[in-house]
LUMMI-691923 format. One line per field, with one value per residue: x, y, z of N, C-alpha, C in turn; residue in one letter; chain. Coordinates in steps of 0.1 Angstrom, whole numbers. Example, Ala and Ser with C-alpha at 12.3 -4.5 7.8 and 13.67 -1.06 7.14 Angstrom:
nx = c(132,128)
ny = c(-57,-22)
nz = c(78,71)
cax = c(123,137)
cay = c(-45,-11)
caz = c(78,71)
cx = c(132,129)
cy = c(-33,0)
cz = c(78,79)
residuo = c(A,S)
cadena = c(A,A)
REM end
This chain:
nx = c(9,6,23,10,15,28,53,60,87,99,91,103,130,134,130,153,172,193,209,234,226,239,247,228,216,194,173,154,119,116,107,95,97,90,85,69,70,94,89,69,84,102,84,76,99,114,139,172,196,231,234,252,260,273,281,290,301,301,305,323,339,319,294,296,295,269,253,260,249,222,223,227,202,190,206,199,172,172,194,214,248,262,283,298,318,335,346,367,371,350,335,353,362,339,334,357,355,330,336,355,340,337,321,304,274,254,255,261,253,264,251,227,236,260,252,234,252,265,243,236,256,250,256,243,216,181,154,121,88,70,86,88,62,57,75,63,38,45,65,68,60,62,64,84,107,108,112,137,154,152,165,179,186,211,198,185,161,141,142,135,162,173,171,162,176,182,183,190,181,179,164,162,159,178,176,176,156,153,161,143,120,124,124,98,91,76,77,78,54,51,67,61,56,81,97,84,90,118,120,108,126,147,134,132,157,176,196,187,198,225,248,271,295,320,344,370,386,361,345,315,296,275,256,245,227,208,198,188,168,152,145,128,107,97,93,81,85,92,104,126,139,145,162,186,195,201,183,165,178,206,206,180,150,136,154,172,155,153,178,179,160,174,192,176,177,205,219,214,225,214,202,220,244,273,270,265,290,303,294,306,331,329,333,315,313,317,297,270,275,268,242,243,255,256,245,225,241,227,195,186,196,201,206,217,210,234,247,247,271,289,282,286,305,288,263,229,207,174,169,189,193,172,152,133,111,122,102,75,60,28,12,17,12,27,30,47,79,109,143,172,194,209,214,215,206,218,216,244,255,237,216,196,198,205,182,164,175,169,142,142,148,124,112,99,114,140,146,141,160,183,173,168,192,213,217,200,175,142,119,100,67,56,74,82,79,84,106,129,161,163,146,152,159,135,118,129,124,96,93,103,84,62,66,56,70,102,135,168,199,207,232,249,240,246,271,305,322,304,284,302,319,317,291,295,316,302,282,297,306,281,272,292,285,279,253,224,217,240,257,244,245,272,276,261,275,299,289,281,306,315,306)
ny = c(-12,22,47,76,96,127,140,166,190,195,174,152,160,157,130,121,117,134,136,151,178,185,160,149,146,158,182,173,170,187,192,167,142,111,116,109,81,75,83,65,42,46,47,20,6,17,32,24,29,25,0,-18,-19,-35,-33,-47,-44,-40,-13,16,48,73,58,46,69,78,57,58,82,76,58,75,85,62,58,82,77,55,55,36,26,26,11,11,-8,-8,-28,-36,-62,-76,-100,-121,-115,-116,-143,-153,-140,-150,-177,-176,-167,-141,-123,-94,-78,-73,-81,-69,-81,-83,-99,-125,-152,-155,-150,-172,-193,-190,-191,-218,-230,-223,-198,-175,-158,-168,-147,-136,-151,-130,-110,-119,-118,-91,-81,-93,-79,-52,-45,-39,-64,-83,-110,-119,-108,-121,-147,-145,-141,-163,-193,-226,-235,-246,-268,-277,-267,-244,-209,-174,-154,-130,-94,-73,-42,-13,-13,-22,-16,-34,-38,-20,2,25,57,84,111,133,123,103,118,134,114,105,84,64,55,21,-1,-28,-60,-69,-44,-33,-49,-44,-17,-19,-31,-11,10,0,-2,25,32,33,22,0,-8,-5,-27,-40,-63,-64,-65,-67,-92,-100,-102,-106,-106,-86,-98,-118,-106,-98,-123,-133,-114,-121,-147,-141,-130,-148,-172,-187,-172,-193,-211,-196,-195,-222,-225,-209,-225,-248,-268,-266,-274,-259,-264,-269,-267,-244,-225,-224,-212,-187,-177,-175,-155,-133,-134,-127,-99,-94,-108,-100,-84,-61,-50,-41,-18,-16,-42,-78,-89,-70,-70,-86,-75,-48,-26,-26,-2,17,12,26,51,55,64,91,103,122,117,94,65,44,37,27,12,-14,-16,-15,6,20,29,56,67,63,77,103,131,156,148,149,132,126,147,149,122,93,67,37,11,-22,-40,-64,-93,-89,-110,-130,-143,-130,-108,-79,-83,-76,-73,-73,-62,-60,-52,-73,-77,-94,-111,-117,-120,-124,-102,-80,-54,-59,-71,-50,-32,-45,-41,-14,-10,-13,11,39,63,54,46,69,89,82,79,106,116,102,75,54,30,18,-8,-3,4,24,44,78,88,113,122,113,119,128,131,109,88,87,78,52,41,40,20,-1,-3,-9,-35,-69,-91,-96,-104,-115,-108,-134,-147,-140,-156,-181,-208,-196,-206,-209,-187,-165,-173,-198,-190,-164,-167,-184,-168,-151,-169,-175,-151,-151,-170,-197,-220,-215,-238,-254,-238,-237,-264,-266,-249,-262,-286,-276,-269,-293,-304,-292,-305)
nz = c(0,-9,9,22,39,52,69,93,91,115,132,119,121,149,150,136,155,163,141,120,101,77,68,54,21,10,25,53,50,29,-5,-29,-18,-1,27,48,48,59,85,93,92,113,134,134,140,160,182,174,183,191,180,155,120,93,59,28,-5,-42,-50,-57,-56,-73,-72,-47,-31,-37,-27,0,6,7,28,49,56,66,89,102,107,125,142,140,138,109,84,53,31,1,-27,-54,-60,-51,-55,-51,-25,-9,-8,5,30,40,42,62,83,88,75,63,77,58,25,-8,-37,-70,-89,-90,-90,-76,-50,-47,-47,-22,-5,-8,6,31,40,38,52,52,40,50,48,48,38,11,3,5,-16,-38,-38,-40,-58,-93,-116,-95,-87,-103,-91,-67,-75,-88,-67,-51,-38,-34,-1,24,33,11,5,-13,-8,-2,-5,-11,-17,-41,-52,-68,-101,-135,-169,-199,-223,-246,-274,-292,-308,-332,-326,-344,-369,-373,-374,-397,-416,-414,-397,-372,-337,-331,-315,-313,-319,-344,-357,-355,-371,-395,-398,-400,-426,-441,-439,-453,-478,-483,-489,-469,-441,-415,-390,-366,-355,-333,-322,-312,-286,-275,-256,-248,-270,-287,-266,-267,-284,-269,-252,-271,-279,-254,-249,-271,-264,-243,-256,-273,-259,-229,-195,-178,-195,-201,-176,-172,-193,-186,-165,-177,-178,-198,-228,-245,-272,-277,-297,-292,-282,-303,-322,-310,-313,-341,-344,-335,-356,-378,-378,-376,-396,-421,-449,-458,-437,-418,-408,-427,-435,-430,-425,-410,-385,-364,-363,-357,-331,-300,-287,-306,-324,-320,-331,-357,-357,-356,-378,-409,-440,-420,-409,-399,-383,-359,-328,-307,-273,-239,-210,-205,-228,-238,-228,-247,-269,-294,-282,-264,-272,-265,-245,-251,-267,-289,-290,-283,-268,-271,-258,-264,-283,-276,-292,-307,-313,-295,-263,-241,-227,-215,-214,-196,-199,-179,-153,-120,-85,-56,-23,5,36,53,77,103,122,144,134,108,98,102,83,58,59,57,30,19,21,5,5,7,-19,-33,-26,-40,-66,-72,-77,-96,-120,-111,-110,-101,-93,-75,-68,-52,-50,-58,-91,-101,-90,-103,-116,-142,-174,-190,-172,-159,-179,-184,-159,-161,-181,-167,-146,-161,-168,-173,-168,-154,-161,-153,-168,-188,-195,-174,-154,-161,-161,-160,-181,-201,-202,-202,-221,-243,-252,-260,-280,-297,-307,-323,-342,-353,-366,-384,-402,-395,-388,-367,-353,-354,-339,-315,-308,-303,-282,-262,-260,-249,-224,-213,-210,-188,-166)
cax = c(0,14,23,7,17,39,57,65,101,102,89,114,143,135,131,166,181,205,218,238,218,246,250,217,217,182,168,142,107,115,106,84,101,80,91,61,75,105,83,63,94,107,74,75,112,119,153,181,209,240,236,261,257,284,277,300,295,311,304,334,338,306,283,297,290,254,248,262,239,210,225,226,188,188,212,190,159,174,206,223,261,263,295,299,331,334,357,367,372,340,331,363,363,328,335,367,349,320,342,362,331,339,313,296,260,247,264,255,257,261,242,221,242,270,244,229,263,267,231,236,266,245,264,233,204,169,145,109,76,65,94,85,48,59,80,52,28,50,74,62,64,67,68,97,118,108,118,151,162,149,174,180,196,219,189,180,147,142,137,139,175,178,162,168,176,190,181,193,172,186,155,160,163,181,174,176,143,153,162,130,110,127,120,84,90,70,83,70,50,51,77,57,58,95,102,79,98,131,118,104,138,154,127,134,171,184,201,179,204,239,251,285,298,334,347,383,385,347,337,303,286,262,246,238,216,198,192,180,156,143,139,116,97,92,91,76,95,96,114,139,145,150,174,198,199,204,172,162,192,209,203,166,145,131,166,177,146,156,191,175,153,185,197,167,182,220,225,209,234,206,196,230,255,285,266,266,304,309,288,315,343,326,333,301,313,316,285,259,278,262,229,244,261,247,233,227,245,217,184,183,206,196,216,213,209,247,253,250,285,297,277,295,306,278,249,219,196,161,168,197,191,162,151,120,111,123,88,72,51,14,5,21,6,38,30,59,90,121,156,180,204,207,221,206,211,216,221,255,257,224,214,184,200,204,168,159,179,161,129,144,148,110,107,100,125,153,148,140,172,192,166,169,206,216,221,192,161,136,106,90,56,52,84,76,87,87,119,140,170,161,135,156,158,121,112,134,116,83,95,104,71,53,70,49,81,116,145,182,208,209,246,255,235,252,285,314,327,294,279,313,328,312,280,301,322,292,275,306,305,268,272,302,280,275,239,220,217,254,263,237,251,286,275,256,287,308,282,282,320,318,301)
cay = c(0,34,55,90,105,137,145,180,190,195,160,144,164,150,116,118,114,143,135,164,182,185,147,145,152,166,186,166,177,195,185,157,129,104,118,101,67,75,85,53,32,49,42,6,-1,23,36,13,35,15,-12,-16,-26,-35,-36,-49,-44,-37,1,25,61,80,49,45,82,78,47,63,93,69,52,86,86,50,62,92,71,44,57,25,30,18,14,4,-10,-13,-35,-40,-76,-81,-114,-130,-112,-121,-158,-155,-136,-159,-190,-173,-163,-126,-116,-82,-81,-72,-81,-64,-90,-77,-107,-135,-164,-155,-152,-185,-202,-189,-196,-233,-233,-219,-186,-164,-161,-166,-137,-142,-152,-117,-102,-124,-113,-76,-79,-96,-69,-38,-43,-42,-78,-87,-124,-121,-105,-132,-159,-143,-141,-175,-204,-237,-233,-257,-279,-280,-261,-230,-198,-161,-151,-117,-83,-65,-28,-7,-21,-17,-21,-37,-40,-6,6,39,63,99,116,142,115,96,128,138,103,102,72,64,45,9,-5,-42,-65,-69,-31,-30,-56,-37,-5,-23,-33,2,18,-6,2,39,34,34,10,2,-11,-6,-38,-43,-73,-63,-61,-73,-106,-104,-100,-115,-105,-79,-107,-126,-98,-99,-137,-133,-106,-128,-158,-136,-125,-160,-183,-183,-170,-206,-217,-188,-199,-235,-224,-205,-235,-259,-278,-266,-275,-248,-267,-271,-259,-231,-216,-222,-203,-174,-173,-171,-142,-123,-134,-119,-85,-92,-116,-95,-73,-48,-45,-37,-9,-24,-55,-88,-91,-60,-71,-91,-67,-35,-25,-22,12,25,9,35,64,56,70,105,108,128,110,84,51,35,44,21,5,-20,-17,-12,20,26,31,70,70,61,86,114,142,166,143,151,122,132,156,143,107,89,53,31,-3,-32,-44,-78,-96,-87,-122,-139,-139,-130,-95,-70,-87,-67,-79,-63,-66,-53,-57,-80,-76,-106,-111,-127,-121,-120,-93,-72,-42,-63,-73,-36,-26,-51,-34,0,-11,-13,24,47,73,47,46,82,97,78,83,121,120,97,61,45,27,9,-14,-1,11,35,55,90,89,127,125,109,130,134,125,96,79,85,69,39,37,37,7,-11,-4,-15,-49,-80,-101,-91,-115,-111,-111,-149,-152,-138,-167,-194,-210,-187,-211,-208,-174,-156,-181,-204,-183,-152,-171,-190,-157,-146,-179,-174,-140,-154,-179,-209,-221,-215,-252,-258,-230,-241,-277,-264,-243,-273,-295,-270,-269,-307,-307,-286,-314)
caz = c(0,-9,20,17,51,50,82,94,92,129,137,113,127,161,147,131,166,164,129,115,89,64,64,45,8,8,38,57,50,17,-18,-32,-12,7,41,57,48,69,98,96,94,126,144,135,144,172,183,174,186,198,172,144,108,83,45,18,-19,-53,-54,-53,-63,-73,-68,-32,-25,-38,-18,13,8,11,41,59,61,75,102,108,112,134,151,138,133,96,77,41,25,-13,-32,-68,-60,-41,-57,-44,-11,-1,-5,16,43,44,46,75,94,90,65,67,80,46,13,-20,-48,-83,-96,-80,-90,-65,-37,-47,-43,-8,2,-8,16,44,44,37,60,44,44,56,39,48,28,-2,0,2,-29,-48,-39,-41,-69,-105,-119,-82,-86,-109,-82,-57,-82,-91,-54,-43,-41,-24,10,28,35,-2,3,-19,0,-6,2,-15,-19,-52,-50,-79,-113,-148,-180,-212,-234,-251,-287,-293,-322,-333,-329,-356,-380,-374,-378,-411,-425,-412,-390,-359,-328,-331,-302,-313,-327,-358,-362,-355,-383,-407,-399,-406,-440,-447,-440,-465,-491,-485,-493,-457,-433,-403,-377,-362,-345,-331,-312,-308,-272,-271,-252,-245,-282,-288,-255,-270,-291,-259,-248,-281,-278,-242,-252,-280,-257,-235,-265,-280,-250,-215,-185,-172,-204,-199,-164,-175,-202,-179,-157,-186,-178,-213,-234,-253,-285,-279,-308,-287,-281,-317,-328,-305,-320,-354,-343,-336,-370,-387,-378,-377,-406,-434,-453,-461,-424,-408,-413,-431,-438,-420,-422,-401,-371,-354,-362,-352,-316,-295,-283,-318,-332,-321,-336,-370,-356,-356,-390,-419,-437,-410,-413,-394,-377,-346,-321,-294,-263,-225,-206,-203,-240,-241,-225,-259,-280,-296,-272,-266,-275,-254,-245,-250,-279,-300,-290,-274,-268,-268,-253,-274,-281,-277,-303,-304,-315,-285,-250,-232,-220,-218,-206,-196,-196,-172,-143,-108,-73,-47,-10,13,50,54,92,108,134,143,125,94,94,101,70,48,60,52,16,15,23,-7,6,5,-33,-39,-24,-51,-78,-74,-81,-109,-122,-102,-114,-91,-96,-64,-73,-44,-51,-66,-103,-104,-84,-111,-119,-156,-182,-195,-161,-156,-189,-181,-148,-166,-187,-156,-139,-170,-171,-167,-164,-154,-160,-152,-179,-187,-196,-161,-145,-166,-157,-167,-193,-211,-203,-205,-229,-255,-257,-267,-292,-306,-314,-334,-352,-359,-375,-394,-412,-390,-385,-353,-348,-352,-328,-302,-304,-298,-268,-253,-258,-239,-211,-209,-206,-174,-155)
cx = c(9,12,20,9,29,42,62,80,106,102,100,128,145,137,146,176,194,214,221,232,226,250,239,217,205,176,155,130,105,114,96,88,90,85,82,65,86,100,76,73,99,97,74,88,118,134,163,195,218,242,245,257,268,278,289,294,306,312,316,331,324,295,284,291,275,248,249,253,226,211,224,212,184,194,204,178,161,184,216,237,264,275,295,314,329,347,356,369,362,336,340,363,352,328,346,362,339,326,349,353,332,332,306,282,252,258,256,260,254,253,238,228,252,263,239,239,265,255,231,246,262,251,255,221,191,161,131,98,70,73,90,71,49,64,70,42,33,59,66,68,69,72,81,109,119,115,133,160,159,158,174,190,204,211,182,166,149,135,141,152,179,167,169,166,186,191,185,184,181,177,152,165,165,180,176,162,142,153,149,120,112,123,105,82,84,76,73,66,49,63,74,59,73,101,97,87,112,130,115,117,146,148,130,149,181,188,195,188,219,240,266,288,312,336,360,381,370,339,326,292,274,252,239,226,205,191,183,167,146,138,127,105,91,88,86,88,100,106,127,146,152,163,186,203,203,194,166,175,194,206,189,160,140,143,172,168,149,169,188,167,163,190,189,172,197,225,219,218,226,202,207,241,268,283,269,281,310,304,298,328,341,325,320,301,313,303,274,262,272,248,230,252,251,252,235,231,235,207,181,195,201,207,211,214,223,252,255,264,294,292,287,294,295,264,240,208,183,158,176,195,179,161,136,122,113,111,86,62,36,7,9,17,17,40,42,70,101,133,165,190,201,214,211,213,208,222,232,260,245,224,201,186,200,190,161,163,172,147,130,144,134,104,109,112,139,156,149,152,182,186,168,183,210,218,213,179,155,123,96,79,52,63,79,85,91,101,131,148,168,151,139,154,143,114,117,126,102,83,95,91,61,55,60,58,94,125,159,189,212,223,253,250,240,266,294,319,317,290,290,323,322,299,285,307,312,284,284,306,292,267,282,297,276,260,236,221,231,260,257,243,264,286,271,267,296,302,283,296,324,314,310)
cy = c(12,43,70,100,115,143,159,179,189,181,151,148,158,136,112,115,122,142,149,167,180,171,142,153,162,169,179,175,185,186,174,143,124,104,110,87,65,75,72,42,34,44,27,-1,5,27,25,18,25,3,-8,-24,-24,-39,-37,-50,-40,-22,8,38,67,71,48,58,83,69,52,75,88,64,63,87,74,53,72,87,62,47,46,31,21,22,5,3,-16,-19,-38,-54,-83,-95,-124,-128,-117,-136,-160,-151,-145,-172,-188,-169,-149,-118,-104,-86,-82,-72,-77,-72,-84,-86,-119,-148,-166,-157,-166,-195,-202,-194,-211,-238,-229,-206,-173,-168,-159,-154,-144,-143,-138,-108,-106,-118,-98,-74,-82,-85,-55,-35,-47,-56,-85,-101,-127,-119,-115,-144,-157,-144,-153,-187,-215,-233,-246,-270,-283,-274,-247,-220,-185,-157,-136,-107,-74,-50,-22,-16,-14,-23,-22,-37,-26,-5,21,44,78,104,125,134,108,106,132,127,100,89,73,53,33,5,-21,-47,-66,-55,-28,-37,-49,-24,-8,-25,-20,10,13,-1,17,42,35,21,10,1,-9,-17,-41,-53,-73,-58,-67,-88,-110,-102,-111,-112,-97,-88,-115,-119,-98,-113,-138,-125,-114,-141,-153,-132,-137,-172,-178,-180,-183,-213,-209,-193,-213,-235,-220,-215,-248,-270,-278,-264,-263,-251,-272,-262,-245,-221,-214,-212,-188,-168,-168,-158,-131,-122,-127,-105,-85,-99,-112,-83,-60,-42,-38,-29,-17,-38,-66,-90,-82,-62,-76,-83,-53,-35,-20,-8,21,24,20,48,66,63,85,111,114,125,99,71,41,43,39,13,-1,-22,-12,3,27,32,46,74,70,69,97,125,152,161,144,140,129,142,150,128,104,74,49,16,-12,-41,-60,-80,-95,-100,-133,-134,-139,-117,-86,-74,-77,-75,-69,-69,-58,-59,-63,-81,-88,-104,-121,-128,-115,-112,-86,-60,-47,-65,-59,-30,-32,-44,-20,0,-11,1,32,57,66,46,60,91,94,82,98,125,115,82,51,43,17,4,-11,9,24,47,66,91,103,130,120,121,136,126,111,85,76,76,55,33,33,23,-4,-13,-10,-30,-59,-91,-94,-103,-109,-116,-126,-153,-150,-149,-181,-196,-201,-193,-211,-193,-163,-163,-186,-197,-171,-157,-177,-179,-151,-156,-178,-163,-142,-164,-192,-209,-220,-228,-257,-251,-234,-255,-275,-259,-254,-283,-289,-270,-283,-310,-301,-295,-324)
cz = c(0,3,16,28,47,64,82,95,106,135,132,118,141,160,143,142,166,152,124,102,76,60,54,33,6,22,41,56,37,5,-18,-27,-3,22,51,58,58,83,102,99,109,137,145,141,157,171,184,177,194,190,160,132,98,70,36,5,-29,-56,-48,-60,-62,-68,-53,-26,-26,-29,-4,16,12,25,52,65,69,89,109,114,123,145,150,133,121,89,64,36,11,-17,-47,-71,-51,-43,-51,-29,-3,2,6,29,48,49,60,86,97,80,71,70,67,34,1,-32,-61,-93,-87,-80,-79,-52,-36,-43,-28,0,3,3,30,49,41,44,52,49,48,45,38,38,14,-6,-3,-12,-40,-49,-42,-52,-82,-110,-107,-81,-92,-99,-71,-63,-84,-78,-45,-48,-31,-13,13,30,22,-5,-2,-10,-6,2,-1,-18,-30,-50,-60,-91,-125,-159,-193,-224,-240,-266,-288,-307,-321,-336,-342,-368,-383,-380,-393,-420,-424,-405,-376,-350,-328,-317,-301,-321,-341,-365,-364,-368,-395,-409,-405,-421,-447,-449,-451,-478,-494,-488,-481,-451,-419,-390,-377,-352,-345,-320,-306,-293,-267,-268,-249,-258,-283,-278,-259,-277,-280,-254,-258,-280,-265,-243,-261,-273,-249,-244,-274,-272,-237,-206,-179,-181,-203,-187,-165,-183,-195,-169,-164,-184,-192,-220,-243,-268,-287,-290,-304,-286,-295,-324,-323,-311,-334,-355,-343,-350,-380,-388,-382,-390,-420,-438,-455,-447,-415,-415,-415,-435,-427,-416,-412,-387,-361,-352,-357,-337,-311,-291,-294,-326,-332,-328,-350,-369,-358,-368,-399,-433,-427,-415,-409,-386,-362,-341,-308,-284,-249,-222,-205,-216,-243,-237,-237,-271,-282,-286,-275,-269,-263,-255,-242,-261,-291,-301,-280,-275,-267,-264,-265,-273,-282,-289,-298,-305,-305,-272,-240,-225,-225,-209,-207,-192,-189,-162,-130,-96,-63,-33,-2,27,52,69,99,121,133,134,111,89,93,88,58,47,55,37,10,15,10,-7,3,-10,-39,-37,-35,-64,-82,-77,-95,-109,-113,-108,-103,-97,-85,-69,-65,-44,-61,-79,-107,-99,-92,-116,-133,-163,-187,-184,-158,-166,-188,-170,-152,-173,-177,-149,-148,-174,-165,-162,-164,-153,-161,-165,-178,-187,-182,-151,-149,-161,-165,-180,-204,-213,-206,-214,-242,-261,-265,-280,-302,-313,-325,-345,-360,-370,-386,-404,-407,-387,-370,-346,-345,-340,-315,-298,-298,-284,-258,-250,-248,-225,-205,-204,-193,-163,-151)
residuo = c(X,X,X,X,X,X,X,X,X,X,X,X,X,X,X,X,X,X,X,X,X,X,X,X,X,X,X,X,X,X,X,X,X,X,X,X,X,X,X,X,X,X,X,X,X,X,X,X,X,X,X,X,X,X,X,X,X,X,X,X,X,X,X,X,X,X,X,X,X,X,X,X,X,X,X,X,X,X,X,X,X,X,X,X,X,X,X,X,X,X,X,X,X,X,X,X,X,X,X,X,X,X,X,X,X,X,X,X,X,X,X,X,X,X,X,X,X,X,X,X,X,X,X,X,X,X,X,X,X,X,X,X,X,X,X,X,X,X,X,X,X,X,X,X,X,X,X,X,X,X,X,X,X,X,X,X,X,X,X,X,X,X,X,X,X,X,X,X,X,X,X,X,X,X,X,X,X,X,X,X,X,X,X,X,X,X,X,X,X,X,X,X,X,X,X,X,X,X,X,X,X,X,X,X,X,X,X,X,X,X,X,X,X,X,X,X,X,X,X,X,X,X,X,X,X,X,X,X,X,X,X,X,X,X,X,X,X,X,X,X,X,X,X,X,X,X,X,X,X,X,X,X,X,X,X,X,X,X,X,X,X,X,X,X,X,X,X,X,X,X,X,X,X,X,X,X,X,X,X,X,X,X,X,X,X,X,X,X,X,X,X,X,X,X,X,X,X,X,X,X,X,X,X,X,X,X,X,X,X,X,X,X,X,X,X,X,X,X,X,X,X,X,X,X,X,X,X,X,X,X,X,X,X,X,X,X,X,X,X,X,X,X,X,X,X,X,X,X,X,X,X,X,X,X,X,X,X,X,X,X,X,X,X,X,X,X,X,X,X,X,X,X,X,X,X,X,X,X,X,X,X,X,X,X,X,X,X,X,X,X,X,X,X,X,X,X,X,X,X,X,X,X,X,X,X,X,X,X,X,X,X,X,X,X,X,X,X,X,X,X,X,X,X,X,X,X,X,X,X,X,X,X,X,X,X,X,X,X,X,X,X,X,X,X,X,X,X,X,X,X,X)
cadena = c(A,A,A,A,A,A,A,A,A,A,A,A,A,A,A,A,A,A,A,A,A,A,A,A,A,A,A,A,A,A,A,A,A,A,A,A,A,A,A,A,A,A,A,A,A,A,A,A,A,A,A,A,A,A,A,A,A,A,A,A,A,A,A,A,A,A,A,A,A,A,A,A,A,A,A,A,A,A,A,A,A,A,A,A,A,A,A,A,A,A,A,A,A,A,A,A,A,A,A,A,A,A,A,A,A,A,A,A,A,A,A,A,A,A,A,A,A,A,A,A,A,A,A,A,A,A,A,A,A,A,A,A,A,A,A,A,A,A,A,A,A,A,A,A,A,A,A,A,A,A,A,A,A,A,A,A,A,A,A,A,A,A,A,A,A,A,A,A,A,A,A,A,A,A,A,A,A,A,A,A,A,A,A,A,A,A,A,A,A,A,A,A,A,A,A,A,A,A,A,A,A,A,A,A,A,A,A,A,A,A,A,A,A,A,A,A,A,A,A,A,A,A,A,A,A,A,A,A,A,A,A,A,A,A,A,A,A,A,A,A,A,A,A,A,A,A,A,A,A,A,A,A,A,A,A,A,A,A,A,A,A,A,A,A,A,A,A,A,A,A,A,A,A,A,A,A,A,A,A,A,A,A,A,A,A,A,A,A,A,A,A,A,A,A,A,A,A,A,A,A,A,A,A,A,A,A,A,A,A,A,A,A,A,A,A,A,A,A,A,A,A,A,A,A,A,A,A,A,A,A,A,A,A,A,A,A,A,A,A,A,A,A,A,A,A,A,A,A,A,A,A,A,A,A,A,A,A,A,A,A,A,A,A,A,A,A,A,A,A,A,A,A,A,A,A,A,A,A,A,A,A,A,A,A,A,A,A,A,A,A,A,A,A,A,A,A,A,A,A,A,A,A,A,A,A,A,A,A,A,A,A,A,A,A,A,A,A,A,A,A,A,A,A,A,A,A,A,A,A,A,A,A,A,A,A,A,A,A,A,A,A,A,A,A,A,A,A,A,A,A,A)
REM end
């Protein structure tokens, strides 16, 4: 239920337990923040002064500063002495600390597979049925978030072990609004319309897509996102889940068909800037630049929310460049799936303060403080979207809130030898001329060899 209370600045200042005002990024009681949610949280949890909470995660630099700006409000609300330690080798360090019994109270996992490994070893404390019910009711596509963070524990029983917070969206197509307007093109709302637009651009003498798979030793990874998006648009979420676990084999006809859906775009010389032969050799960082040439080398580029970092200097998102949701098929009953990534919080050393912090992540204010700065998306339905730092973030947030299904980047959930190995190289082979079936067979063979 959305909290609609708004506390007075004086009441919240008292509630902050003497927190120094300059420690808080936004003055309490000012702006469109859900200050009442902080007050309700305090009323429910009481004063926790004297307790300590340690948090370990992958964030350093600006992201660490943004996270700590949110933690300041948790400290103000509870009096808990909270300390965050970031590491660029978090994935290795968290395993070492857990094995040694010296893990932080809360660990921030950059992907759920790592948390699942530790949960199976009994090194993560399960959350509650009430936590699972809350996520289902309060996050858009709520059951997806419960499913993504539920794993077998040491007893073999599947339970909720994680709480997702800070999400990224990958199901985006980038374009130039000016170029679209000049050509008279409209943003497509279905996959059928997107394919029709692709053909229309060719008929008009243009090239629809820029696609680049080059990434040094990681060449091929951008195609894995394409295939994952196509799996979600052609098969059920249950099939997607089975695929990333290899319960649905990589060379199953359903997966082969999804690879060929990617090939419909990438393996047609008329559809791709430079032709099919340029797909594997074009660096993914250079690929979108064709949107901004005159005349345009391409009209569309499918890539995640980070890609504006590689647009030409001075490009303004919202005017020079914009994006739309990579659409689903109108003739398939699969809703609006969204592919993405995100961080998941788990309790690696249980304590009352750790449980209180998980409850804090349910508070709209805990999302809004970061939303109002930069680089943060949330599926929390009660967070105020007007607080997003810019229109682009707000629009991505709307895509997230409109999702019927959310699924994590599949290659990140697969064993490294596949998800960061044979899947990458297989996609290069595919755009190089091998059939989807042959590529899928080879990837499955590599997966079998890991057992």
